[in-house]
Wavefront OBJ file of the C-alpha trace (Angstrom):
o trace
v 43.498 -84.317 -21.417
v 41.149 -83.370 -23.984
v 37.615 -84.664 -24.459
v 35.569 -82.605 -26.658
v 32.707 -84.001 -24.910
v 33.310 -81.841 -21.965
v 35.984 -78.991 -23.426
v 33.631 -78.099 -26.053
v 31.043 -74.944 -25.418
v 28.519 -77.483 -27.495
v 28.442 -79.725 -24.214
v 26.424 -76.363 -22.621
v 24.593 -75.389 -25.865
v 21.161 -74.434 -24.611
v 21.822 -75.422 -21.065
v 22.044 -71.776 -19.648
v 25.526 -71.340 -18.969
v 27.155 -68.506 -17.123
v 27.366 -65.552 -18.923
v 29.735 -62.480 -18.902
v 32.546 -62.065 -16.312
v 32.697 -63.536 -12.670
v 31.533 -60.457 -10.262
v 33.884 -62.008 -7.997
v 36.587 -64.429 -9.499
v 37.193 -67.419 -6.804
v 40.275 -68.042 -8.894
v 41.749 -64.693 -7.626
v 40.458 -64.366 -4.351
v 40.501 -68.031 -3.070
v 43.584 -69.539 -4.416
v 47.258 -69.427 -3.510
v 49.041 -68.263 -6.553
v 51.576 -71.277 -6.193
v 48.505 -73.628 -6.648
v 47.061 -71.976 -9.887
v 48.116 -73.951 -13.356
v 47.757 -71.804 -16.539
v 47.405 -74.087 -19.812
v 48.724 -73.341 -23.141
v 44.611 -72.654 -24.024
v 44.398 -69.919 -21.563
v 42.430 -72.342 -19.448
v 43.269 -71.908 -15.303
v 43.300 -74.837 -13.126
v 44.060 -75.905 -9.328
v 43.971 -79.132 -8.235
v 41.840 -80.073 -5.177
v 42.982 -82.458 -2.752
v 41.848 -84.070 0.504
v 39.308 -86.798 0.989
v 36.950 -87.040 -2.078
v 34.330 -87.962 -0.063
v 34.149 -84.908 1.967
v 34.714 -82.727 -1.062
v 31.362 -84.390 -2.730
v 29.789 -83.348 0.554
v 29.852 -79.593 -0.001
v 28.816 -80.215 -3.775
v 25.034 -79.328 -3.223
v 26.325 -75.716 -1.553
v 26.846 -74.830 -5.359
v 23.244 -74.364 -6.100
v 22.430 -74.802 -10.083
v 24.808 -76.495 -12.148
v 24.935 -78.213 -15.171
v 25.966 -82.020 -14.700
v 28.063 -83.786 -17.071
v 28.918 -87.446 -17.184
v 30.934 -89.102 -20.253
v 33.656 -90.323 -21.452
v 35.247 -89.748 -25.331
v 32.018 -91.037 -27.321
v 29.228 -89.967 -25.168
v 28.287 -87.227 -22.826
v 24.663 -86.810 -20.881
v 24.150 -83.802 -19.021
v 21.481 -82.103 -16.959
v 20.581 -78.621 -15.769
v 19.545 -78.356 -12.097
v 20.225 -78.157 -8.470
v 23.439 -80.412 -7.342
v 21.295 -83.081 -5.396
v 22.378 -84.131 -1.779
v 24.186 -87.354 -1.539
v 23.606 -90.569 0.834
v 27.277 -92.151 1.471
v 27.668 -95.932 1.856
v 29.315 -97.086 5.201
v 32.808 -97.004 3.376
v 32.377 -93.744 2.028
v 33.624 -94.755 -1.265
v 30.290 -94.804 -3.160
v 27.387 -91.832 -2.769
v 23.991 -91.887 -4.665
v 20.944 -89.326 -4.553
v 17.767 -90.263 -3.436
v 16.312 -90.264 -6.711
v 19.106 -92.707 -7.910
v 19.684 -90.223 -10.688
v 23.389 -90.129 -9.650
v 25.608 -92.514 -8.177
v 29.532 -91.814 -7.787
v 32.397 -94.187 -7.394
v 35.225 -92.884 -5.644
v 37.166 -95.367 -6.573
v 37.252 -94.772 -9.941
v 38.530 -90.788 -9.099
v 42.094 -90.080 -9.424
v 42.125 -86.480 -8.751
v 39.523 -83.132 -8.950
v 40.389 -79.885 -10.927
v 38.482 -77.100 -10.390
v 39.040 -74.920 -13.895
v 37.960 -71.850 -15.542
v 37.861 -71.575 -19.405
v 37.030 -68.824 -21.654
v 35.284 -67.651 -24.819
v 34.552 -64.392 -26.058
v 31.008 -63.980 -24.502
v 31.531 -65.510 -20.838
v 33.334 -67.090 -18.432
v 32.839 -70.855 -17.432
v 34.177 -72.146 -13.774
v 33.780 -75.811 -13.683
v 34.887 -79.021 -11.345
v 36.308 -82.012 -13.230
v 36.588 -85.448 -12.058
v 39.651 -87.104 -13.439
v 39.944 -91.052 -13.839
v 43.078 -93.141 -13.550
v 43.381 -92.774 -17.337
v 43.817 -89.146 -17.274
v 40.179 -88.576 -18.391
v 37.436 -86.149 -17.390
v 34.100 -88.703 -16.288
v 32.322 -86.576 -14.763
v 32.325 -82.452 -14.689
v 30.062 -79.590 -13.057
v 29.596 -76.316 -14.708
v 28.928 -73.395 -12.887
v 25.918 -71.112 -14.363
v 24.510 -67.868 -13.653
v 22.547 -69.429 -11.103
v 25.484 -71.081 -8.820
v 26.506 -70.224 -5.709
v 30.371 -68.585 -6.401
v 30.826 -67.551 -2.779
v 30.320 -71.139 -1.843
v 32.597 -72.495 -5.092
v 35.190 -70.089 -3.768
v 35.043 -71.561 -0.201
v 35.264 -74.866 -1.723
v 38.334 -73.663 -3.811
v 40.095 -72.609 -0.309
v 39.452 -75.564 1.555
v 40.545 -78.251 -1.022
v 43.227 -76.395 -2.939
v 46.378 -78.523 -2.858
v 49.779 -78.871 -4.314
v 49.836 -80.138 -8.151
v 50.876 -83.443 -7.192
v 49.912 -86.780 -8.561
v 47.634 -88.294 -5.928
v 44.405 -87.504 -5.904
v 40.978 -89.508 -4.996
v 40.791 -92.455 -2.818
v 41.098 -95.770 -4.465
v 41.315 -99.348 -4.186
v 44.166 -101.515 -5.421
v 41.352 -103.733 -7.231
v 39.400 -102.513 -10.371
v 35.985 -100.992 -9.264
v 33.459 -103.657 -9.793
v 31.829 -101.189 -12.196
v 34.765 -101.116 -14.558
v 34.398 -105.136 -14.577
v 30.794 -104.942 -15.257
v 31.398 -102.779 -18.285
v 34.178 -104.667 -19.746
v 32.036 -107.973 -19.435
v 28.382 -106.609 -20.485
v 27.782 -109.073 -23.294
v 28.437 -111.926 -20.860
v 25.905 -110.403 -18.077
v 23.246 -109.816 -20.529
v 23.850 -113.385 -21.619
v 23.666 -114.945 -17.927
v 20.524 -113.063 -17.074
v 18.906 -114.862 -19.874
v 18.485 -111.393 -22.058
v 18.297 -111.605 -25.941
v 20.719 -109.503 -27.815
v 20.500 -108.405 -31.351
v 23.386 -106.316 -33.396
v 21.720 -102.798 -34.761
v 23.249 -100.332 -37.422
v 24.306 -96.886 -35.606
v 22.440 -94.467 -37.712
v 19.327 -96.170 -36.515
v 19.877 -94.449 -33.138
v 19.420 -91.056 -35.003
v 15.916 -92.344 -36.745
v 14.560 -93.363 -33.682
v 15.576 -90.328 -31.517
v 14.229 -88.128 -34.279
v 10.928 -90.203 -33.818
v 10.358 -89.269 -30.305
v 11.134 -85.637 -30.801
v 7.865 -83.791 -29.928
v 5.972 -86.846 -29.154
v 5.948 -86.391 -25.158
v 7.040 -89.750 -24.167
v 10.007 -89.716 -21.623
v 13.126 -91.531 -22.358
v 15.176 -93.206 -19.825
v 18.930 -92.853 -20.479
v 21.719 -94.099 -18.143
v 25.427 -93.568 -18.879
v 27.785 -94.981 -16.723
v 31.590 -94.764 -16.520
v 34.399 -96.035 -14.095
v 33.908 -92.613 -12.118
v 29.758 -91.869 -12.043
v 26.505 -93.299 -13.589
v 24.104 -90.647 -14.237
v 20.306 -92.031 -15.136
v 17.511 -89.251 -16.344
v 14.025 -89.154 -17.443
v 13.481 -86.539 -20.267
v 11.438 -85.965 -23.358
v 13.624 -84.936 -26.483
v 12.117 -81.793 -27.906
v 14.987 -81.038 -30.504
v 17.627 -82.805 -32.845
v 20.750 -81.904 -33.924
v 23.613 -83.369 -36.331
v 27.060 -82.079 -36.953
v 30.295 -83.456 -38.181
v 29.713 -87.101 -36.837
v 27.885 -85.830 -33.797
v 24.000 -86.449 -32.666
v 22.819 -84.033 -30.171
v 19.324 -84.104 -28.335
v 17.797 -81.616 -26.174
v 14.669 -81.362 -23.915
v 13.816 -80.728 -20.327
v 17.058 -79.260 -19.116
v 19.054 -82.278 -20.481
v 21.503 -82.882 -23.135
v 22.540 -85.952 -24.945
v 25.481 -85.714 -27.138
v 27.041 -88.827 -29.331
v 29.984 -89.212 -31.513
v 28.778 -91.717 -33.661
v 31.556 -92.544 -35.667
v 33.187 -93.998 -32.670
v 30.594 -96.764 -32.052
v 30.577 -99.795 -33.062
v 26.815 -100.474 -32.786
v 23.907 -100.705 -31.089
v 22.439 -103.399 -29.195
v 18.795 -104.217 -28.880
v 18.668 -106.002 -25.860
v 15.256 -107.756 -24.974
v 14.318 -108.936 -21.469
v 11.601 -110.706 -19.938
v 10.009 -109.075 -17.013
v 7.011 -111.237 -15.787
v 4.950 -111.758 -18.546
v 6.066 -108.667 -20.815
v 9.410 -108.592 -22.631
v 10.971 -105.102 -22.201
v 13.429 -103.731 -24.938
v 16.342 -101.373 -24.349
v 18.931 -99.819 -26.464
v 23.150 -99.901 -25.718
v 25.184 -97.500 -27.522
v 28.441 -99.868 -27.711
v 32.289 -99.242 -28.134
v 34.498 -100.869 -30.501
v 36.000 -102.542 -27.465
v 32.635 -104.011 -26.675
v 31.870 -101.483 -23.478
v 28.352 -100.355 -23.244
v 28.358 -96.368 -23.101
v 24.579 -95.582 -22.981
v 21.610 -97.419 -21.975
v 18.209 -96.127 -23.493
v 14.541 -97.252 -22.636
v 11.438 -96.105 -21.594
v 8.867 -96.419 -18.804
v 6.529 -99.441 -18.525
v 3.533 -97.536 -19.912
v 4.884 -96.636 -22.973
v 6.734 -100.261 -23.653
v 4.235 -100.897 -26.639
v 4.949 -97.639 -28.644
v 8.622 -97.755 -28.233
v 8.622 -101.131 -29.473
v 6.997 -100.104 -32.476
v 9.113 -97.385 -33.029
v 12.337 -99.688 -33.086
v 10.899 -102.241 -35.192
v 9.844 -99.896 -37.903
v 13.205 -98.026 -37.713
v 15.242 -100.798 -37.262
v 17.723 -102.395 -39.872
v 19.076 -105.947 -38.026
v 21.940 -107.368 -38.860
v 22.957 -110.389 -36.574
v 22.867 -111.488 -32.784
v 25.530 -110.570 -30.915
l 1 2 3 4 5 6 7 8 9 10 11 12 13 14 15 16 17 18 19 20 21 22 23 24 25 26 27 28 29 30 31 32 33 34 35 36 37 38 39 40 41 42 43 44 45 46 47 48 49 50 51 52 53 54 55 56 57 58 59 60 61 62 63 64 65 66 67 68 69 70 71 72 73 74 75 76 77 78 79 80 81 82 83 84 85 86 87 88 89 90 91 92 93 94 95 96 97 98 99 100 101 102 103 104 105 106 107 108 109 110 111 112 113 114 115 116 117 118 119 120 121 122 123 124 125 126 127 128 129 130 131 132 133 134 135 136 137 138 139 140 141 142 143 144 145 146 147 148 149 150 151 152 153 154 155 156 157 158 159 160 161 162 163 164 165 166 167 168 169 170 171 172 173 174 175 176 177 178 179 180 181 182 183 184 185 186 187 188 189 190 191 192 193 194 195 196 197 198 199 200 201 202 203 204 205 206 207 208 209 210 211 212 213 214 215 216 217 218 219 220 221 222 223 224 225 226 227 228 229 230 231 232 233 234 235 236 237 238 239 240 241 242 243 244 245 246 247 248 249 250 251 252 253 254 255 256 257 258 259 260 261 262 263 264 265 266 267 268 269 270 271 272 273 274 275 276 277 278 279 280 281 282 283 284 285 286 287 288 289 290 291 292 293 294 295 296 297 298 299 300 301 302 303 304 305 306 307 308 309 310 311 312 313
């Protein structure tokens, strides 16, 4: 169940993670010993059972957290209060008022509460696992989180280490189908798609650092969609990873795992809007990047002078 985007400390770098030891460890005071699991790397985990929608309603009580959404290749994180959610009538989906975070509970398989360790700090978190056994969404507690509320959540939802997890439908979620057929969906909506070389993304992000122009980044998977508006202020690269940060937001990509970038050109009235989509080798659109209409002209100019075009997809 290892996922470098989520389990590495790099995913929290610069976003005010928790420091030191827990003043009152919820895993010691809130969990029945038979529900605790200790991994070989020392991580302590407990499975949370029950209705996942009810669990999600309790998340705002945790206060400020680092909210990470991602997959094997891309992670998008934001530090701030966990938002109150609006639930659909079926209870299978929820979103916040700003539509910055949308949850699809049909893509959840189980939820783990975890405690990781480093030489400097203890890192409590909640991990949402998809049907493939991978972490799709994660809430990392910080020094500003409410550990008492976290302990109450663990007490209420702790369960036996069973396979069953979140509420699921028998058919695939429409979100999953949308990821699998993204290229066809774009074509059906009259979008023109041009294939770009992956290194172009680093050049474009570097061009945005310090400009003060907000980017709109959206990452989706089978369990969640997170859409953030932020201004990149720093860019780093190491061992194949690109990491851009700013406005309490971090974007991390494994460029070696990306097949291509798509430049998606769509007509909006009399204006053509451009967007970039990072695409996996299975043609799954992993990340969508665009700008607000007021900055569209400058955005297109940056792409034009940075891009090496190859072919129409």
